[in-house]
C-alpha positions as CSV (number, residue, x, y, z in Angstrom):
1,X,-26.3,-31.6,0.4
2,X,-29.3,-29.2,-1.0
3,X,-28.5,-26.8,-3.6
4,X,-29.0,-23.8,-1.0
5,X,-26.3,-24.9,1.4
6,X,-23.9,-26.0,-1.6
7,X,-24.5,-22.2,-2.9
8,X,-23.6,-20.7,0.8
9,X,-20.5,-23.0,0.8
10,X,-19.5,-22.0,-2.7
11,X,-19.6,-18.1,-1.7
12,X,-17.9,-18.8,1.4
13,X,-14.9,-19.8,-0.4
14,X,-15.3,-17.4,-2.9
15,X,-15.0,-14.8,0.2
16,X,-12.2,-16.1,1.7
17,X,-10.1,-16.2,-1.2
18,X,-11.2,-12.4,-2.1
19,X,-10.6,-11.5,1.4
20,X,-6.6,-13.3,1.0
21,X,-6.0,-11.5,-2.1
22,X,-7.0,-8.3,-0.7
23,X,-5.1,-8.8,2.1
24,X,-1.6,-9.8,-0.2
25,X,-2.6,-6.6,-2.2
26,X,-2.1,-4.6,0.8
27,X,0.7,-6.2,2.0
28,X,2.6,-4.4,-1.1
29,X,1.7,-1.3,-0.8
30,X,3.6,1.4,0.7
31,X,3.2,2.4,4.3
32,X,3.8,6.3,5.2
33,X,3.9,9.5,3.7
34,X,5.9,11.7,1.0
35,X,8.4,14.3,2.7
36,X,9.9,17.1,0.5
37,X,12.9,18.5,1.8
38,X,14.7,21.3,0.9
39,X,18.5,21.6,1.3
40,X,19.5,25.1,-1.1
41,X,17.8,25.4,-4.2
42,X,17.7,21.4,-4.2
43,X,14.6,19.6,-3.4
44,X,14.8,15.9,-2.2
45,X,11.9,13.5,-1.6
46,X,11.4,10.8,0.7
47,X,9.3,7.7,1.9
48,X,8.7,8.4,6.1
49,X,7.0,5.4,7.6
50,X,7.5,3.5,11.1
51,X,8.7,0.0,11.8
52,X,7.8,-1.0,15.5
53,X,9.3,2.1,17.2
54,X,11.9,3.1,14.8
55,X,10.8,6.2,12.1
56,X,12.5,5.4,8.8
57,X,12.5,7.6,6.2
58,X,13.6,6.0,2.6
59,X,14.9,8.2,-0.4
60,X,12.5,8.3,-3.6
61,X,14.9,10.0,-6.4
62,X,14.4,13.2,-8.4
63,X,12.4,11.1,-10.7
64,X,8.9,12.9,-11.2
65,X,7.2,9.5,-12.3
66,X,8.5,7.2,-9.6
67,X,7.8,10.3,-6.8
68,X,4.0,10.1,-8.6
69,X,3.9,6.1,-8.7
70,X,4.9,6.3,-5.0
71,X,2.2,8.9,-4.3
72,X,-0.4,7.2,-6.3
73,X,0.2,3.6,-4.1
74,X,0.0,5.5,-1.1
75,X,-3.1,6.9,-2.0
76,X,-4.4,3.5,-2.7
77,X,-3.3,2.0,0.9
78,X,-5.1,4.8,2.4
79,X,-8.6,4.4,1.0
């Protein structure tokens, strides 16, 4: 096999592995958006997303670090 063909084959394999890695990383990121609901004087943060035809709302919690973490992951997944 020529040097040129070997280089193309190696590059093709490298691209395939990178694509698989990116797809796996994307699957780990959350989908949806962070929703803030106010009840009285209290604020509640939820992650809202769709699964098929259903809209799912998951409570995130009051921890500001956790909320910031979810938002940063959502920003990663949308860019």
